[in-house]
SEVEXTOR-824966 format. One record per residue (C-alpha): residue number from 0; residue in one letter; x, y, z. Coordinates in steps of 0.02 Angstrom, whole numbers, plus 32768, in hexadecimal, padded with zeros to 4 digits. Example, Ala and Ser with C-alpha at 12.3 -4.5 7.8 and 13.67 -1.06 7.14 Angstrom:
<pts>
<pt k="0" r="a" xx="8267" yy="7F1F" zz="8186"/>
<pt k="1" r="s" xx="82AC" yy="7FCB" zz="8165"/>
</pts>
This chain:
<pts>
<pt k="0" r="x" xx="8000" yy="8000" zz="8000"/>
<pt k="1" r="x" xx="8093" yy="8076" zz="801A"/>
<pt k="2" r="x" xx="80AA" yy="80A5" zz="7F62"/>
<pt k="3" r="x" xx="7FF3" yy="80D6" zz="7F58"/>
<pt k="4" r="x" xx="7FF4" yy="8141" zz="7FF6"/>
<pt k="5" r="x" xx="80A1" yy="8190" zz="8001"/>
<pt k="6" r="x" xx="80BC" yy="821A" zz="7F80"/>
<pt k="7" r="x" xx="8150" yy="8208" zz="7F0C"/>
<pt k="8" r="x" xx="81DE" yy="8285" zz="7F28"/>
<pt k="9" r="x" xx="81EF" yy="830E" zz="7EA9"/>
<pt k="10" r="x" xx="82AA" yy="82F0" zz="7E92"/>
<pt k="11" r="x" xx="82E9" yy="8241" zz="7E6D"/>
<pt k="12" r="x" xx="838A" yy="821B" zz="7EC9"/>
<pt k="13" r="x" xx="840F" yy="81B0" zz="7E7B"/>
<pt k="14" r="x" xx="83EC" yy="80FA" zz="7E9B"/>
<pt k="15" r="x" xx="8469" yy="80B5" zz="7F18"/>
<pt k="16" r="x" xx="84B4" yy="8008" zz="7F07"/>
<pt k="17" r="x" xx="84A9" yy="7F8E" zz="7F95"/>
<pt k="18" r="x" xx="8551" yy="7F70" zz="7FE7"/>
<pt k="19" r="x" xx="8544" yy="7EB4" zz="7FF5"/>
<pt k="20" r="x" xx="85FC" yy="7E9B" zz="801B"/>
<pt k="21" r="x" xx="85F8" yy="7F1A" zz="80A6"/>
<pt k="22" r="x" xx="855C" yy="7ECD" zz="80F2"/>
<pt k="23" r="x" xx="85A9" yy="7E1F" zz="80EF"/>
<pt k="24" r="x" xx="8650" yy="7E52" zz="813B"/>
<pt k="25" r="x" xx="8608" yy="7EBC" zz="81C9"/>
<pt k="26" r="x" xx="8583" yy="7E3A" zz="81F4"/>
<pt k="27" r="x" xx="85FD" yy="7DA9" zz="81FA"/>
<pt k="28" r="x" xx="867C" yy="7E12" zz="825A"/>
<pt k="29" r="x" xx="85FC" yy="7E3A" zz="82E2"/>
<pt k="30" r="x" xx="85C1" yy="7D86" zz="82E8"/>
<pt k="31" r="x" xx="8674" yy="7D48" zz="82FB"/>
<pt k="32" r="x" xx="8695" yy="7DC7" zz="8385"/>
<pt k="33" r="x" xx="85FD" yy="7D99" zz="83ED"/>
<pt k="34" r="x" xx="8619" yy="7CDF" zz="83CC"/>
<pt k="35" r="x" xx="86CE" yy="7CEA" zz="8401"/>
<pt k="36" r="x" xx="86A4" yy="7D43" zz="84A3"/>
<pt k="37" r="x" xx="8619" yy="7CC6" zz="84C7"/>
<pt k="38" r="x" xx="868D" yy="7C33" zz="84A7"/>
<pt k="39" r="x" xx="8704" yy="7C70" zz="852C"/>
<pt k="40" r="x" xx="868A" yy="7C3A" zz="85B5"/>
<pt k="41" r="x" xx="8692" yy="7B83" zz="8582"/>
<pt k="42" r="x" xx="8739" yy="7B74" zz="8526"/>
<pt k="43" r="x" xx="87A2" yy="7BFA" zz="857A"/>
<pt k="44" r="x" xx="87FB" yy="7C90" zz="852F"/>
<pt k="45" r="x" xx="8891" yy="7C27" zz="84FC"/>
<pt k="46" r="x" xx="8828" yy="7BAD" zz="8497"/>
<pt k="47" r="x" xx="8854" yy="7BA5" zz="83DE"/>
<pt k="48" r="x" xx="879C" yy="7BB5" zz="83B3"/>
<pt k="49" r="x" xx="8789" yy="7C53" zz="841C"/>
<pt k="50" r="x" xx="8829" yy="7CA0" zz="83D8"/>
<pt k="51" r="x" xx="87F9" yy="7C70" zz="8327"/>
<pt k="52" r="x" xx="874D" yy="7CC1" zz="8337"/>
<pt k="53" r="x" xx="8794" yy="7D62" zz="837D"/>
<pt k="54" r="x" xx="881C" yy="7D65" zz="82F8"/>
<pt k="55" r="x" xx="8799" yy="7D4B" zz="8271"/>
<pt k="56" r="x" xx="8736" yy="7DDC" zz="82BA"/>
<pt k="57" r="x" xx="87CF" yy="7E4D" zz="82B0"/>
<pt k="58" r="x" xx="87F8" yy="7E1B" zz="81FD"/>
<pt k="59" r="x" xx="8744" yy="7E2D" zz="81C2"/>
<pt k="60" r="x" xx="8734" yy="7ED4" zz="821D"/>
<pt k="61" r="x" xx="87CF" yy="7F15" zz="81C5"/>
<pt k="62" r="x" xx="878D" yy="7ED5" zz="811F"/>
<pt k="63" r="x" xx="86E9" yy="7F31" zz="813D"/>
<pt k="64" r="x" xx="8743" yy="7FD5" zz="8160"/>
<pt k="65" r="x" xx="87AA" yy="7FC1" zz="80C3"/>
<pt k="66" r="x" xx="8713" yy="7F9C" zz="8057"/>
<pt k="67" r="x" xx="86BA" yy="8036" zz="809B"/>
<pt k="68" r="x" xx="874E" yy="80A0" zz="8068"/>
<pt k="69" r="x" xx="874C" yy="806A" zz="7FB2"/>
<pt k="70" r="x" xx="8695" yy="8047" zz="7F8F"/>
<pt k="71" r="x" xx="8636" yy="80C9" zz="7F2B"/>
<pt k="72" r="x" xx="8598" yy="80AF" zz="7F92"/>
<pt k="73" r="x" xx="85D6" yy="806A" zz="8039"/>
<pt k="74" r="x" xx="8562" yy="801E" zz="80B8"/>
<pt k="75" r="x" xx="85AC" yy="808E" zz="8140"/>
<pt k="76" r="x" xx="860A" yy="8127" zz="80FF"/>
<pt k="77" r="x" xx="869A" yy="8137" zz="817A"/>
<pt k="78" r="x" xx="868B" yy="81F4" zz="8177"/>
<pt k="79" r="x" xx="85EE" yy="81E6" zz="81E2"/>
<pt k="80" r="x" xx="8659" yy="81BC" zz="827A"/>
<pt k="81" r="x" xx="86A1" yy="826C" zz="8272"/>
<pt k="82" r="x" xx="85F6" yy="82B4" zz="8297"/>
<pt k="83" r="x" xx="85EB" yy="8307" zz="8343"/>
<pt k="84" r="x" xx="85AA" yy="8292" zz="83C8"/>
<pt k="85" r="x" xx="858D" yy="81F9" zz="835A"/>
<pt k="86" r="x" xx="8624" yy="8193" zz="838E"/>
<pt k="87" r="x" xx="8610" yy="81C1" zz="8446"/>
<pt k="88" r="x" xx="8556" yy="819A" zz="8440"/>
<pt k="89" r="x" xx="8577" yy="80EE" zz="83F6"/>
<pt k="90" r="x" xx="85FE" yy="80C6" zz="8475"/>
<pt k="91" r="x" xx="858B" yy="80FD" zz="8502"/>
<pt k="92" r="x" xx="84F8" yy="8092" zz="84CA"/>
<pt k="93" r="x" xx="856B" yy="7FFC" zz="84AD"/>
<pt k="94" r="x" xx="85A7" yy="8004" zz="8561"/>
<pt k="95" r="x" xx="84FF" yy="8038" zz="85AB"/>
<pt k="96" r="x" xx="849C" yy="7FAF" zz="8557"/>
<pt k="97" r="x" xx="8522" yy="7F30" zz="857D"/>
<pt k="98" r="x" xx="8527" yy="7F5C" zz="8636"/>
<pt k="99" r="x" xx="8469" yy="7F5B" zz="8647"/>
<pt k="100" r="x" xx="8451" yy="7EB3" zz="85EE"/>
<pt k="101" r="x" xx="84E0" yy="7E68" zz="8652"/>
<pt k="102" r="x" xx="8491" yy="7EA6" zz="86F4"/>
<pt k="103" r="x" xx="83EA" yy="7E58" zz="86C5"/>
<pt k="104" r="x" xx="8441" yy="7DB5" zz="8698"/>
<pt k="105" r="x" xx="849A" yy="7DA9" zz="8740"/>
<pt k="106" r="x" xx="83FF" yy="7DDD" zz="87A0"/>
<pt k="107" r="x" xx="8393" yy="7D5B" zz="8747"/>
<pt k="108" r="x" xx="840E" yy="7CCE" zz="8769"/>
<pt k="109" r="x" xx="841F" yy="7D00" zz="881F"/>
<pt k="110" r="x" xx="8365" yy="7D0B" zz="8841"/>
<pt k="111" r="x" xx="833B" yy="7C6A" zz="87E6"/>
<pt k="112" r="x" xx="83CF" yy="7BFD" zz="8819"/>
<pt k="113" r="x" xx="83F8" yy="7C3E" zz="88C7"/>
<pt k="114" r="x" xx="8346" yy="7C65" zz="8901"/>
<pt k="115" r="x" xx="82DB" yy="7BF7" zz="8893"/>
<pt k="116" r="x" xx="8272" yy="7C84" zz="884A"/>
<pt k="117" r="x" xx="8206" yy="7C5B" zz="87B4"/>
<pt k="118" r="x" xx="821B" yy="7CB9" zz="870F"/>
<pt k="119" r="x" xx="8177" yy="7D14" zz="8733"/>
<pt k="120" r="x" xx="81B4" yy="7D4F" zz="87DD"/>
<pt k="121" r="x" xx="8257" yy="7D8E" zz="8791"/>
<pt k="122" r="x" xx="81F7" yy="7DE8" zz="8709"/>
<pt k="123" r="x" xx="8188" yy="7E3C" zz="878A"/>
<pt k="124" r="x" xx="821C" yy="7E7F" zz="87ED"/>
<pt k="125" r="x" xx="8262" yy="7ECA" zz="874C"/>
<pt k="126" r="x" xx="81BA" yy="7F11" zz="8711"/>
<pt k="127" r="x" xx="81C1" yy="7FB8" zz="8770"/>
<pt k="128" r="x" xx="8263" yy="7FE6" zz="8718"/>
<pt k="129" r="x" xx="8217" yy="7FC3" zz="866E"/>
<pt k="130" r="x" xx="817E" yy="802D" zz="8695"/>
<pt k="131" r="x" xx="81EA" yy="80BE" zz="86D2"/>
<pt k="132" r="x" xx="8251" yy="80B6" zz="8633"/>
<pt k="133" r="x" xx="81B2" yy="80B8" zz="85CA"/>
<pt k="134" r="x" xx="8166" yy="814A" zz="8629"/>
<pt k="135" r="x" xx="81FF" yy="81BB" zz="8637"/>
<pt k="136" r="x" xx="825D" yy="81A6" zz="8593"/>
<pt k="137" r="x" xx="81F9" yy="822B" zz="8537"/>
<pt k="138" r="x" xx="820D" yy="82A6" zz="85C6"/>
<pt k="139" r="x" xx="82CA" yy="8295" zz="85C4"/>
<pt k="140" r="x" xx="82CA" yy="82B8" zz="850A"/>
<pt k="141" r="x" xx="827E" yy="8360" zz="8533"/>
<pt k="142" r="x" xx="82FB" yy="837F" zz="85BE"/>
<pt k="143" r="x" xx="8389" yy="8368" zz="8542"/>
<pt k="144" r="x" xx="834A" yy="8404" zz="84EA"/>
<pt k="145" r="x" xx="8363" yy="8466" zz="858B"/>
<pt k="146" r="x" xx="83FB" yy="841B" zz="85DD"/>
<pt k="147" r="x" xx="845C" yy="83C4" zz="8553"/>
<pt k="148" r="x" xx="8470" yy="830E" zz="8522"/>
<pt k="149" r="x" xx="850B" yy="82E0" zz="8585"/>
<pt k="150" r="x" xx="84DB" yy="832D" zz="862E"/>
<pt k="151" r="x" xx="8439" yy="82C8" zz="8627"/>
<pt k="152" r="x" xx="8497" yy="822B" zz="85F1"/>
<pt k="153" r="x" xx="8517" yy="8242" zz="867C"/>
<pt k="154" r="x" xx="848F" yy="8253" zz="8700"/>
<pt k="155" r="x" xx="843F" yy="81B4" zz="86BF"/>
<pt k="156" r="x" xx="84E4" yy="8156" zz="86C8"/>
<pt k="157" r="x" xx="84FA" yy="818B" zz="877D"/>
<pt k="158" r="x" xx="8453" yy="8139" zz="87A3"/>
<pt k="159" r="x" xx="8488" yy="809E" zz="8742"/>
<pt k="160" r="x" xx="8529" yy="8094" zz="87A6"/>
<pt k="161" r="x" xx="84C8" yy="80A4" zz="8848"/>
<pt k="162" r="x" xx="8452" yy="801A" zz="8815"/>
<pt k="163" r="x" xx="84DE" yy="7FA0" zz="87EB"/>
<pt k="164" r="x" xx="8540" yy="7FCC" zz="8888"/>
<pt k="165" r="x" xx="84A3" yy="7FB5" zz="88F1"/>
<pt k="166" r="x" xx="848D" yy="7F08" zz="88A6"/>
<pt k="167" r="x" xx="853A" yy="7EDA" zz="88E7"/>
<pt k="168" r="x" xx="84E6" yy="7ECE" zz="8992"/>
<pt k="169" r="x" xx="848F" yy="7E2D" zz="895C"/>
<pt k="170" r="x" xx="849F" yy="7DA5" zz="89DE"/>
<pt k="171" r="x" xx="84A2" yy="7E22" zz="8A6D"/>
<pt k="172" r="x" xx="83F7" yy="7E74" zz="8A53"/>
<pt k="173" r="x" xx="834D" yy="7E32" zz="8A23"/>
<pt k="174" r="x" xx="8346" yy="7E0D" zz="8968"/>
<pt k="175" r="x" xx="82A3" yy="7E6B" zz="894F"/>
<pt k="176" r="x" xx="82F0" yy="7F07" zz="899C"/>
<pt k="177" r="x" xx="8392" yy="7EF5" zz="8939"/>
<pt k="178" r="x" xx="8346" yy="7EDA" zz="888E"/>
<pt k="179" r="x" xx="82AA" yy="7F42" zz="88AC"/>
<pt k="180" r="x" xx="8312" yy="7FDE" zz="88D0"/>
<pt k="181" r="x" xx="838F" yy="7FB8" zz="8845"/>
<pt k="182" r="x" xx="830D" yy="7F9F" zz="87BE"/>
<pt k="183" r="x" xx="82B4" yy="8043" zz="87EA"/>
<pt k="184" r="x" xx="8355" yy="80A8" zz="87EE"/>
<pt k="185" r="x" xx="8394" yy="805C" zz="874C"/>
<pt k="186" r="x" xx="82E9" yy="806E" zz="86FD"/>
<pt k="187" r="x" xx="82FE" yy="8129" zz="8717"/>
<pt k="188" r="x" xx="83B4" yy="8131" zz="86E3"/>
<pt k="189" r="x" xx="83AF" yy="80C7" zz="8645"/>
<pt k="190" r="x" xx="833A" yy="8136" zz="85DF"/>
<pt k="191" r="x" xx="839C" yy="81D2" zz="8610"/>
<pt k="192" r="x" xx="843F" yy="818B" zz="85CE"/>
<pt k="193" r="x" xx="83EF" yy="8136" zz="8538"/>
<pt k="194" r="x" xx="8391" yy="81D2" zz="84FE"/>
<pt k="195" r="x" xx="8427" yy="8244" zz="851A"/>
<pt k="196" r="x" xx="849D" yy="81D4" zz="84B8"/>
<pt k="197" r="x" xx="841D" yy="81B5" zz="842F"/>
<pt k="198" r="x" xx="83F5" yy="826D" zz="8412"/>
<pt k="199" r="x" xx="84AD" yy="829D" zz="8413"/>
<pt k="200" r="x" xx="84DB" yy="8213" zz="8398"/>
<pt k="201" r="x" xx="8452" yy="823F" zz="831C"/>
<pt k="202" r="x" xx="8452" yy="82FD" zz="8330"/>
<pt k="203" r="x" xx="8507" yy="8306" zz="82FA"/>
<pt k="204" r="x" xx="84E2" yy="82AF" zz="8255"/>
<pt k="205" r="x" xx="84A7" yy="8304" zz="81B6"/>
<pt k="206" r="x" xx="83ED" yy="82F3" zz="818A"/>
<pt k="207" r="x" xx="8410" yy="8273" zz="8102"/>
<pt k="208" r="x" xx="8477" yy="820E" zz="817F"/>
<pt k="209" r="x" xx="83F4" yy="8200" zz="8209"/>
<pt k="210" r="x" xx="83BB" yy="8153" zz="81D4"/>
<pt k="211" r="x" xx="846D" yy="8111" zz="81D0"/>
<pt k="212" r="x" xx="8497" yy="8164" zz="8277"/>
<pt k="213" r="x" xx="83FE" yy="8116" zz="82C7"/>
<pt k="214" r="x" xx="842B" yy="806B" zz="8281"/>
<pt k="215" r="x" xx="84DD" yy="8078" zz="82C4"/>
<pt k="216" r="x" xx="849A" yy="80A7" zz="836E"/>
<pt k="217" r="x" xx="8427" yy="8010" zz="8377"/>
<pt k="218" r="x" xx="84B0" yy="7F9E" zz="8337"/>
<pt k="219" r="x" xx="8528" yy="7FDE" zz="83BD"/>
<pt k="220" r="x" xx="84A8" yy="7FB5" zz="8443"/>
<pt k="221" r="x" xx="8496" yy="7F04" zz="8402"/>
<pt k="222" r="x" xx="8551" yy="7EE9" zz="83F7"/>
<pt k="223" r="x" xx="8567" yy="7F2B" zz="84A7"/>
<pt k="224" r="x" xx="84E6" yy="7EB0" zz="84E8"/>
<pt k="225" r="x" xx="853D" yy="7E1D" zz="8497"/>
<pt k="226" r="x" xx="85EF" yy="7E4A" zz="84C6"/>
<pt k="227" r="x" xx="85D5" yy="7E7D" zz="857C"/>
<pt k="228" r="x" xx="855E" yy="7DEC" zz="8599"/>
<pt k="229" r="x" xx="85E1" yy="7D78" zz="854F"/>
<pt k="230" r="x" xx="8662" yy="7DB7" zz="85CB"/>
<pt k="231" r="x" xx="85E9" yy="7D9D" zz="865C"/>
<pt k="232" r="x" xx="85C5" yy="7CED" zz="861E"/>
<pt k="233" r="x" xx="8680" yy="7CCD" zz="861E"/>
<pt k="234" r="x" xx="868A" yy="7D00" zz="86D4"/>
<pt k="235" r="x" xx="8600" yy="7C86" zz="8700"/>
<pt k="236" r="x" xx="864E" yy="7C00" zz="8693"/>
<pt k="237" r="x" xx="86E8" yy="7C00" zz="8702"/>
<pt k="238" r="x" xx="8683" yy="7BFE" zz="87A3"/>
<pt k="239" r="x" xx="8689" yy="7B5C" zz="8805"/>
<pt k="240" r="x" xx="85EF" yy="7B67" zz="8875"/>
<pt k="241" r="x" xx="8599" yy="7C07" zz="8839"/>
<pt k="242" r="x" xx="858E" yy="7C51" zz="88E7"/>
<pt k="243" r="x" xx="856B" yy="7D06" zz="8915"/>
<pt k="244" r="x" xx="861F" yy="7D39" zz="88F0"/>
<pt k="245" r="x" xx="860D" yy="7CF8" zz="883D"/>
<pt k="246" r="x" xx="856E" yy="7D5D" zz="8822"/>
<pt k="247" r="x" xx="85C6" yy="7DF7" zz="8865"/>
<pt k="248" r="x" xx="8655" yy="7DD7" zz="87EC"/>
<pt k="249" r="x" xx="85D8" yy="7DD6" zz="875E"/>
<pt k="250" r="x" xx="858F" yy="7E7A" zz="879D"/>
<pt k="251" r="x" xx="8640" yy="7EC2" zz="879F"/>
<pt k="252" r="x" xx="8647" yy="7EAB" zz="86E2"/>
<pt k="253" r="x" xx="85A3" yy="7F0B" zz="86CE"/>
<pt k="254" r="x" xx="85E6" yy="7F90" zz="8745"/>
<pt k="255" r="x" xx="8687" yy="7FA3" zz="86E0"/>
<pt k="256" r="x" xx="8623" yy="7FBF" zz="8640"/>
<pt k="257" r="x" xx="85B5" yy="803E" zz="8699"/>
<pt k="258" r="x" xx="864D" yy="809C" zz="86DB"/>
<pt k="259" r="x" xx="8695" yy="80AA" zz="862B"/>
<pt k="260" r="x" xx="85EC" yy="80E6" zz="85EA"/>
<pt k="261" r="x" xx="85E6" yy="816A" zz="8673"/>
<pt k="262" r="x" xx="8693" yy="81A7" zz="8643"/>
<pt k="263" r="x" xx="865D" yy="81B4" zz="858D"/>
<pt k="264" r="x" xx="85C6" yy="821E" zz="85C0"/>
<pt k="265" r="x" xx="8623" yy="828A" zz="863D"/>
<pt k="266" r="x" xx="86B7" yy="82BA" zz="85CF"/>
<pt k="267" r="x" xx="865A" yy="8332" zz="8559"/>
<pt k="268" r="x" xx="8603" yy="8381" zz="85EF"/>
<pt k="269" r="x" xx="86AA" yy="83A8" zz="8640"/>
<pt k="270" r="x" xx="86F0" yy="83EC" zz="859D"/>
<pt k="271" r="x" xx="865C" yy="8460" zz="8586"/>
<pt k="272" r="x" xx="8672" yy="849E" zz="8638"/>
<pt k="273" r="x" xx="872C" yy="84BA" zz="8621"/>
<pt k="274" r="x" xx="8711" yy="8518" zz="857E"/>
<pt k="275" r="x" xx="8689" yy="8582" zz="85CE"/>
<pt k="276" r="x" xx="86F8" yy="85AE" zz="8662"/>
<pt k="277" r="x" xx="8784" yy="85DE" zz="85EB"/>
<pt k="278" r="x" xx="8709" yy="8654" zz="8596"/>
<pt k="279" r="x" xx="86D0" yy="869E" zz="863C"/>
<pt k="280" r="x" xx="8623" yy="864B" zz="863F"/>
<pt k="281" r="x" xx="85F1" yy="85FC" zz="86E4"/>
<pt k="282" r="x" xx="8556" yy="859A" zz="86AE"/>
<pt k="283" r="x" xx="8550" yy="8571" zz="85F4"/>
<pt k="284" r="x" xx="84B9" yy="8502" zz="860B"/>
<pt k="285" r="x" xx="844E" yy="8596" zz="863F"/>
<pt k="286" r="x" xx="8459" yy="85DD" zz="8590"/>
<pt k="287" r="x" xx="83FA" yy="854E" zz="8542"/>
<pt k="288" r="x" xx="837E" yy="8539" zz="85D0"/>
<pt k="289" r="x" xx="8352" yy="85F2" zz="85D9"/>
<pt k="290" r="x" xx="8346" yy="8606" zz="851D"/>
<pt k="291" r="x" xx="82CB" yy="8577" zz="8509"/>
<pt k="292" r="x" xx="825D" yy="85BA" zz="8594"/>
<pt k="293" r="x" xx="8261" yy="866F" zz="855C"/>
<pt k="294" r="x" xx="8288" yy="867E" zz="84A5"/>
<pt k="295" r="x" xx="825E" yy="85DC" zz="844C"/>
<pt k="296" r="x" xx="82BC" yy="8596" zz="83BA"/>
<pt k="297" r="x" xx="831B" yy="862E" zz="837C"/>
<pt k="298" r="x" xx="835E" yy="8651" zz="842A"/>
<pt k="299" r="x" xx="838B" yy="8599" zz="843F"/>
<pt k="300" r="x" xx="83ED" yy="859C" zz="839D"/>
<pt k="301" r="x" xx="8443" yy="863C" zz="83D5"/>
<pt k="302" r="x" xx="846E" yy="85EB" zz="847A"/>
<pt k="303" r="x" xx="84B7" yy="8555" zz="8422"/>
<pt k="304" r="x" xx="8521" yy="85C2" zz="83B1"/>
<pt k="305" r="x" xx="8558" yy="8628" zz="8447"/>
<pt k="306" r="x" xx="8593" yy="8588" zz="849B"/>
<pt k="307" r="x" xx="85EB" yy="8557" zz="83FA"/>
<pt k="308" r="x" xx="8649" yy="85FC" zz="83FE"/>
<pt k="309" r="x" xx="8672" yy="85DF" zz="84B5"/>
<pt k="310" r="x" xx="86BC" yy="8535" zz="848D"/>
<pt k="311" r="x" xx="8724" yy="857B" zz="8401"/>
<pt k="312" r="x" xx="875D" yy="860B" zz="846E"/>
<pt k="313" r="x" xx="879C" yy="8588" zz="84E8"/>
<pt k="314" r="x" xx="880D" yy="8541" zz="845E"/>
<pt k="315" r="x" xx="87A0" yy="84A9" zz="8451"/>
<pt k="316" r="x" xx="87B0" yy="846F" zz="839C"/>
<pt k="317" r="x" xx="873B" yy="83D9" zz="83A7"/>
<pt k="318" r="x" xx="86A6" yy="842D" zz="83F5"/>
<pt k="319" r="x" xx="8633" yy="83C9" zz="8463"/>
<pt k="320" r="x" xx="85A0" yy="8367" zz="841A"/>
<pt k="321" r="x" xx="8537" yy="83BD" zz="849E"/>
<pt k="322" r="x" xx="855A" yy="8466" zz="844E"/>
<pt k="323" r="x" xx="8534" yy="8429" zz="839F"/>
<pt k="324" r="x" xx="849C" yy="83D0" zz="83E4"/>
<pt k="325" r="x" xx="844F" yy="8474" zz="841F"/>
<pt k="326" r="x" xx="845E" yy="84C0" zz="8372"/>
<pt k="327" r="x" xx="841C" yy="8423" zz="831D"/>
<pt k="328" r="x" xx="838F" yy="840F" zz="839C"/>
<pt k="329" r="x" xx="835A" yy="84C4" zz="8384"/>
<pt k="330" r="x" xx="8351" yy="84AB" zz="82C8"/>
<pt k="331" r="x" xx="82EE" yy="840A" zz="82DB"/>
<pt k="332" r="x" xx="827A" yy="845E" zz="8359"/>
<pt k="333" r="x" xx="8256" yy="84E7" zz="82DC"/>
<pt k="334" r="x" xx="823C" yy="8476" zz="8245"/>
<pt k="335" r="x" xx="81E3" yy="83DF" zz="8290"/>
<pt k="336" r="x" xx="8126" yy="83EF" zz="82A5"/>
<pt k="337" r="x" xx="8133" yy="8379" zz="833A"/>
<pt k="338" r="x" xx="81A8" yy="83F5" zz="838C"/>
<pt k="339" r="x" xx="8244" yy="8390" zz="836B"/>
<pt k="340" r="x" xx="82A2" yy="833A" zz="83F4"/>
<pt k="341" r="x" xx="822A" yy="8370" zz="847C"/>
<pt k="342" r="x" xx="81AA" yy="82F7" zz="8436"/>
</pts>
């Protein structure tokens, strides 16, 4: 029905060829990477099968990069990774998704194996976090317009860290208290970090690259889930009795991924602050917040460009994705009938 309903564009773009070679090399490279990490739990890191899988992933990954350099219509133009915020957003979601899935994996094993909970009971203890994520994600998208993508993402990662650290108390506190508090806290933190990283990754791309940027973001989340979960499975694979200490060791892997994600979110915030202080501005965030409340889109764009000038004045060549995000968000807010990122 789509051809009958959707109007044809007035200008016909050049038909792009499908990069079959690029699709095959990147898919097999990711499969070999996840497979190699997963094998380490049963065969060990020194196994020839594990080493061979990881080596194949490296070779296929290098082949994919090379094909993208020479192809006329590459699957992933490598220039997109120079867009402000895209690489950092993908790294953040890779680590964030990996830490969250790993935490759920450890929590599920602990509750079912150590306490004999049924799958339904485990699902019910996780349900409040899912509902909070569903209810608050859209609100945080609006807050990004006021406070910036990376400050929101950093605050969310702090909550994620607290939730994982709180879970380390398992065995010493009641399980309902441990996982009930953790799932609520992480249910609030996850959408903050996810939305902040997602908006930053896509806002830095050009309009014609938004579909590709979104696909890379989702792919990074899936890869993070497989890789971090594979490392956690390796930890459990070497456990002898799977006691509380082994579950805490699995949580330590999730915590390490969350710490790295927090650092990725915090770094641009600190650079914006340093650049603003060098320019003599005490609170750069107030520019965007005040402009959106008082002056609407034109003031927001002016605020973003003022922050861009501040960053350049501070001898910051690679300006923060937060700064570029304000300018991009203001433009989207003006042009989008759904009011852009706020919706």
